[in-house]
C-alpha positions as CSV (number, residue, x, y, z in Angstrom):
1,M,-100.2,239.4,-67.5
2,R,-99.2,235.9,-66.0
3,P,-98.7,235.9,-61.9
4,K,-94.9,235.8,-61.2
5,A,-95.3,232.9,-58.9
6,L,-96.1,230.3,-61.5
7,T,-93.5,231.0,-63.3
8,I,-91.3,228.4,-60.7
9,A,-93.8,225.7,-62.0
10,A,-91.3,224.2,-64.3
11,G,-88.9,223.3,-61.2
12,L,-91.1,223.2,-58.0
13,A,-94.7,222.8,-59.0
14,L,-93.8,219.7,-60.5
15,A,-91.5,218.3,-57.6
16,A,-94.3,219.1,-55.4
17,V,-96.7,217.2,-57.5
18,V,-94.6,214.0,-57.8
19,S,-94.3,213.8,-54.2
20,A,-98.2,213.8,-53.8
21,W,-98.4,211.3,-56.8
22,W,-95.9,209.2,-55.5
23,W,-96.6,209.0,-51.6
24,G,-100.4,209.2,-52.1
25,S,-101.0,211.3,-49.7
26,A,-102.0,214.9,-48.5
27,P,-99.2,217.5,-48.1
28,W,-100.2,218.7,-44.1
29,I,-100.2,214.7,-43.3
30,G,-97.1,213.6,-44.1
31,S,-94.7,211.9,-47.0
32,K,-95.0,208.7,-46.2
33,P,-97.7,206.3,-45.0
34,L,-97.2,205.1,-41.7
35,V,-98.4,201.4,-40.5
36,S,-99.7,199.8,-37.5
37,E,-101.7,197.3,-36.6
38,V,-102.1,198.5,-33.1
39,D,-105.8,200.3,-32.8
40,A,-105.6,203.4,-30.1
41,G,-108.7,204.8,-28.7
42,P,-108.7,208.4,-27.7
43,I,-106.4,209.1,-24.6
44,S,-106.6,211.5,-22.3
45,D,-104.9,215.4,-22.5
46,P,-101.8,215.1,-20.7
47,G,-100.8,217.5,-17.4
48,E,-99.6,220.7,-17.9
49,S,-95.8,221.1,-18.4
50,A,-93.4,222.0,-15.4
51,P,-90.6,224.5,-16.2
52,G,-87.1,222.9,-15.9
53,D,-87.8,219.9,-17.7
54,E,-84.7,217.4,-17.8
55,R,-84.1,216.5,-21.3
56,I,-83.2,213.3,-22.7
57,A,-80.2,213.5,-24.9
58,I,-80.4,211.5,-27.9
59,A,-78.6,213.5,-30.7
60,S,-75.5,211.8,-30.8
61,A,-77.3,208.4,-30.8
62,T,-77.5,206.2,-34.1
63,A,-79.6,203.6,-35.0
64,A,-78.1,200.1,-34.9
65,S,-79.7,197.8,-37.2
66,S,-77.9,196.9,-40.3
67,G,-79.4,197.0,-43.7
68,D,-82.5,199.7,-43.4
69,S,-83.1,203.1,-44.2
70,L,-81.9,204.3,-40.5
71,R,-78.5,202.6,-40.7
72,D,-75.5,205.5,-39.6
73,T,-77.7,207.7,-39.1
74,E,-78.5,210.2,-36.3
75,V,-81.7,209.7,-34.1
76,D,-83.9,212.8,-34.6
77,G,-86.1,214.5,-32.1
78,A,-86.2,213.6,-28.1
79,L,-88.4,212.7,-25.4
80,R,-87.6,215.2,-22.6
81,L,-89.2,214.3,-19.1
82,D,-90.8,217.4,-16.8
83,T,-89.9,217.9,-13.1
84,G,-91.6,215.0,-11.8
85,G,-90.6,212.6,-14.2
86,Q,-93.5,212.5,-16.5
87,P,-93.0,212.8,-20.3
88,L,-93.8,215.8,-22.4
89,P,-95.7,215.6,-25.1
90,D,-94.0,218.5,-27.3
91,R,-93.4,218.4,-30.4
92,E,-89.7,216.5,-30.2
93,L,-91.6,213.6,-29.2
94,R,-93.5,213.8,-32.2
95,R,-90.3,214.1,-34.1
96,L,-89.1,211.2,-32.2
97,F,-91.8,208.8,-33.3
98,D,-91.6,209.8,-36.7
99,Y,-87.9,209.1,-36.7
100,F,-88.4,205.6,-35.9
101,L,-91.3,205.3,-38.4
102,A,-89.3,206.0,-41.4
103,R,-88.5,202.3,-41.2
104,S,-92.3,201.9,-42.4
105,G,-92.6,199.5,-45.7
106,E,-89.3,197.8,-44.3
107,Q,-90.2,196.5,-41.2
108,S,-93.3,195.6,-39.8
109,P,-95.1,197.8,-37.5
110,E,-94.1,195.4,-34.2
111,A,-90.6,195.9,-35.4
112,I,-90.7,199.1,-35.2
113,R,-92.3,199.8,-32.3
114,S,-90.1,197.1,-30.5
115,A,-87.3,199.2,-31.9
116,L,-88.5,202.5,-30.1
117,L,-89.1,200.6,-27.0
118,G,-85.7,199.3,-26.9
119,Y,-84.3,203.2,-27.4
120,L,-86.4,204.3,-24.9
121,Q,-85.5,201.5,-22.6
122,G,-81.8,202.2,-23.4
123,H,-80.9,206.1,-23.4
124,A,-83.2,206.7,-20.3
125,P,-81.3,208.4,-17.3
126,A,-80.8,206.9,-14.4
127,P,-82.4,205.2,-12.7
128,G,-84.4,204.9,-16.3
129,L,-87.8,206.0,-17.1
130,R,-90.5,204.6,-15.1
131,P,-92.5,202.1,-15.7
132,E,-95.9,204.1,-16.1
133,A,-94.5,207.0,-18.0
134,L,-93.0,204.4,-20.5
135,A,-96.4,203.4,-20.9
136,T,-97.1,206.6,-21.4
137,V,-95.4,207.3,-24.3
138,L,-96.4,204.0,-26.1
139,A,-99.7,204.8,-26.0
140,W,-99.0,208.0,-27.3
141,F,-96.9,206.1,-29.8
142,D,-99.7,203.8,-30.9
143,A,-102.8,206.8,-31.1
144,Y,-100.4,208.9,-32.9
145,V,-99.5,205.7,-35.4
146,A,-103.4,205.1,-35.7
147,L,-104.4,208.9,-36.2
148,E,-101.7,209.2,-38.8
149,R,-103.1,205.8,-40.8
150,D,-106.6,207.3,-40.4
151,S,-105.5,210.6,-41.6
152,I,-104.4,209.5,-44.9
153,S,-107.1,207.5,-45.3
154,I,-109.4,210.3,-45.5
155,A,-107.1,212.1,-47.4
156,Q,-107.6,209.9,-50.1
157,R,-111.3,209.8,-50.1
158,E,-112.3,213.5,-49.4
159,T,-111.3,216.6,-50.9
160,E,-108.5,219.0,-49.1
161,P,-110.9,221.1,-47.6
162,A,-113.4,218.6,-45.9
163,A,-110.4,216.1,-45.3
164,M,-108.5,218.6,-43.4
165,A,-111.5,219.8,-41.2
166,R,-112.0,215.7,-40.3
167,V,-108.6,215.4,-39.8
168,R,-108.2,218.1,-37.4
169,A,-111.3,217.2,-35.4
170,L,-109.9,213.4,-34.9
171,R,-106.6,214.9,-34.5
172,R,-108.5,216.4,-30.4
173,E,-110.9,213.2,-30.6
174,R,-107.5,210.5,-30.2
175,L,-105.1,212.6,-28.8
176,G,-106.9,215.2,-26.6
177,Q,-106.7,219.0,-27.1
178,V,-103.3,219.6,-25.4
179,L,-101.6,216.6,-27.2
180,A,-103.0,217.8,-30.6
181,D,-101.8,221.5,-30.2
182,N,-98.4,220.5,-29.7
183,W,-97.9,218.6,-32.1
184,Y,-100.1,220.1,-34.8
185,A,-100.9,223.7,-34.5
186,Q,-98.0,224.9,-35.9
187,E,-98.6,222.8,-39.0
188,E,-102.5,223.9,-38.9
189,R,-101.6,228.0,-39.2
190,D,-99.2,227.0,-41.7
191,Y,-102.0,225.0,-43.7
192,D,-104.4,228.0,-43.2
193,R,-102.2,230.5,-44.3
194,A,-101.0,228.6,-47.2
195,D,-104.5,228.1,-47.9
196,A,-105.6,231.6,-47.9
197,R,-102.6,232.0,-50.4
198,R,-104.0,229.7,-53.0
199,K,-107.2,230.9,-53.0
200,L,-105.6,234.3,-53.5
201,W,-104.0,233.0,-56.6
202,A,-106.8,230.5,-58.2
203,D,-109.0,233.9,-57.9
204,R,-109.0,234.7,-61.5
205,S,-111.1,237.4,-60.9
206,L,-108.8,239.7,-58.9
207,A,-106.9,242.0,-60.4
208,P,-102.9,241.6,-60.2
209,A,-102.3,244.7,-57.6
210,T,-105.4,243.9,-55.9
211,R,-103.8,239.9,-55.4
212,E,-100.5,241.4,-54.3
213,R,-101.9,243.8,-51.9
214,R,-103.8,240.9,-50.1
215,L,-100.9,238.5,-50.1
216,A,-99.1,241.4,-48.5
217,E,-101.2,241.8,-45.9
218,L,-101.9,238.0,-45.3
219,D,-97.7,237.7,-44.6
220,A,-97.6,241.1,-43.1
221,D,-96.4,239.3,-40.0
222,L,-93.6,237.3,-41.6
223,D,-90.1,238.0,-42.3
224,P,-89.2,238.4,-45.9
225,Q,-87.3,234.5,-46.2
226,Q,-90.6,233.3,-44.7
227,R,-92.9,235.8,-47.0
228,E,-90.9,233.7,-49.9
229,L,-91.4,230.3,-48.8
230,Q,-95.3,230.4,-48.4
231,A,-95.4,232.1,-51.8
232,Q,-94.3,229.1,-53.2
233,S,-95.3,226.8,-51.3
234,A,-99.1,228.2,-52.4
235,Q,-98.1,228.3,-55.5
236,L,-97.4,224.4,-55.5
237,D,-100.8,223.7,-53.6
238,V,-102.5,225.5,-56.9
239,A,-100.7,222.6,-58.7
240,M,-101.3,219.6,-56.9
241,Q,-105.1,220.5,-56.8
242,Q,-105.3,221.5,-60.4
243,S,-104.0,217.7,-60.8
244,R,-105.8,216.1,-58.4
245,E,-109.1,218.1,-59.6
246,F,-107.9,216.5,-63.4
247,E,-107.7,212.9,-62.3
248,R,-111.4,213.3,-60.3
249,N,-112.8,214.7,-63.4
250,R,-110.7,212.1,-65.4
251,T,-109.9,215.5,-68.1
252,D,-108.4,214.7,-71.3
253,A,-104.1,215.5,-71.7
254,S,-105.3,218.3,-74.6
255,T,-107.1,220.0,-72.0
256,R,-104.6,219.8,-69.3
257,F,-102.1,221.0,-71.0
258,V,-104.1,223.9,-72.4
259,E,-104.8,224.7,-68.5
260,R,-101.6,224.0,-67.2
261,E,-99.8,226.4,-69.9
262,A,-101.9,229.1,-69.2
263,L,-100.4,229.1,-65.8
264,Y,-97.3,227.6,-65.6
265,G,-95.6,228.0,-69.0
266,R,-95.4,225.5,-71.8
267,E,-92.4,224.0,-70.5
268,A,-94.1,223.0,-67.1
269,A,-97.2,221.9,-68.9
270,Q,-94.7,219.9,-71.3
271,R,-93.0,218.3,-67.8
272,L,-96.4,217.5,-65.9
273,A,-97.7,215.8,-69.1
274,E,-94.6,213.5,-69.0
275,L,-95.5,213.3,-65.4
276,D,-99.2,212.0,-65.9
277,Q,-98.0,209.3,-68.3
278,R,-95.8,208.0,-65.6
279,K,-98.3,207.9,-62.9
280,A,-100.2,205.9,-65.4
281,R,-97.7,203.3,-66.0
282,W,-97.1,203.3,-62.3
283,N,-100.4,202.4,-61.9
284,D,-100.8,199.8,-64.7
285,R,-98.0,197.9,-63.1
286,L,-99.9,198.5,-60.1
287,R,-102.9,197.2,-61.0
288,S,-101.0,194.0,-63.0
289,Y,-99.3,193.1,-59.4
290,A,-102.1,193.5,-57.0
291,A,-104.2,191.1,-59.7
292,Q,-101.7,188.6,-59.4
293,R,-101.0,188.8,-56.1
294,Q,-104.8,188.0,-55.3
295,R,-104.5,185.3,-57.7
296,V,-101.7,183.7,-55.4
297,L,-103.3,184.2,-52.6
298,A,-106.6,182.5,-53.8
299,D,-104.5,179.4,-55.2
300,V,-105.2,176.4,-52.6
301,D,-103.1,174.2,-54.2
302,L,-100.2,176.0,-53.1
303,S,-98.1,175.2,-49.9
304,D,-97.2,178.6,-47.7
305,A,-93.5,178.1,-48.9
306,Q,-94.5,177.9,-52.7
307,R,-97.0,180.9,-52.1
308,Q,-94.1,183.0,-50.3
309,Q,-91.9,182.1,-52.7
310,R,-94.6,183.1,-55.7
311,L,-95.1,186.6,-54.0
312,S,-91.1,187.1,-53.9
313,G,-91.3,186.6,-57.2
314,L,-93.7,189.3,-57.9
315,M,-91.9,192.0,-56.5
316,Q,-88.6,191.0,-58.2
317,G,-90.3,193.4,-61.2
318,F,-89.7,196.4,-58.8
319,D,-86.8,198.2,-58.0
320,P,-86.0,198.5,-54.6
321,N,-87.9,201.8,-54.2
322,E,-90.7,201.0,-55.4
323,R,-90.9,197.6,-53.2
324,R,-90.9,199.7,-50.2
325,R,-93.8,201.6,-51.8
326,V,-95.7,198.4,-53.0
327,D,-95.3,196.8,-49.5
328,A,-96.4,199.9,-47.6
329,L,-99.6,200.0,-50.0
330,T,-99.8,196.4,-49.4
331,R,-99.8,196.9,-45.3
332,N,-102.1,199.9,-45.5
333,G,-104.6,197.7,-47.6
334,M,-104.4,200.0,-50.5
335,L,-103.6,198.1,-53.7
336,P,-106.2,198.8,-56.5
337,G,-109.0,196.0,-55.6
338,Q,-108.1,195.7,-51.8
C-alpha cells in the first residue's frame, strides 16, 4: 500500500525539487542566495520591547527605482519603534530586509544597502529616526546578510541535519538569543515538525496505521488546513532529500527511476528524471561559462574595456533569469572552480 501523501509527487514534489536545485539552497534557509561584501561580527541582544510601540507605516510605499525586479511593487515588511524610539527587532523588520535583498544578483550589495538606508531615512516619522537607532538597524542588516550568506554555504557543504544544527548555533552567535528567536523561532519550530514528519514517512518499517497514528499525534495542535500543509511539506522534503542523496552517491538514472516510482508513482518518476537531465545540462553550461570567464580574467593582454566586453558577451548565452542566477553565483564565489 503506497502512502497517500506520496501520490502528489507528480506536481508538488517536482516543484520542490526544482526549487532546491535551481537556487542551490536548503528550504529552511531561503529561496535565493544573499550577497554581501560586509563582514558582520556578533551583535548585542536588543533590550526588551516596550508595549505601545510606534509603527513606521510603509505598506503604501513603492519601489521607485526603474528597471529592477521591485519596480511597481509595494514595500513589504516594516520598521517599528518602541516608546523610547528604539527599533524593534521583530519579524516585520526581517521582512523589510528581505524585500530589499530581493535585488540580489541584479544590484551590488552596496547599492542594496544604500537603497535600504535611503528608504529608512525617507520614511521615518518626524522628527526622524535618530542616528543611533538607524545605526542599530543597519548593524542588524549587515549581520543578517552575512549570516544568510554563511548559512547557505554551510547548507551546501553538509547534510541537512548537521547543517541545520550549525546554522541554529550560528544565528545565536551572530545575532544574540533575542534577535535570533524573534527572526527564526517559528521557522525552526516548523522545521522540527516537518523533520519529524519526514522521518515518519521515510521509516518503511512502520505499518501504515502506526504511521498515521504518530502523524496525528504530532499534528494534534494544528487545525485541518495547517495539518494538510505540514503533510505536503514533509512529503516534499522526502523528495528533496532523496534527490540530494542521489547526487552525493552519483546514483545511476535507472536506479533513481525505480526508487522514485516505488514512492511517487511512474508519472512523477518520469518528471523527476527529466529534471535530472535539465540539471545536468545547466551544470554543463555553468562549467563552460566558468572556464571561459576564468580564461578572460587571466588574459593579461586585454584592456579593462576589452575584458568587460568579453565577460558581457559570455553572459549573452543565458536568458535574463539565468543571468541573475549566474551573477548571484559569481558574487558568492559559487561558480564551478571558484
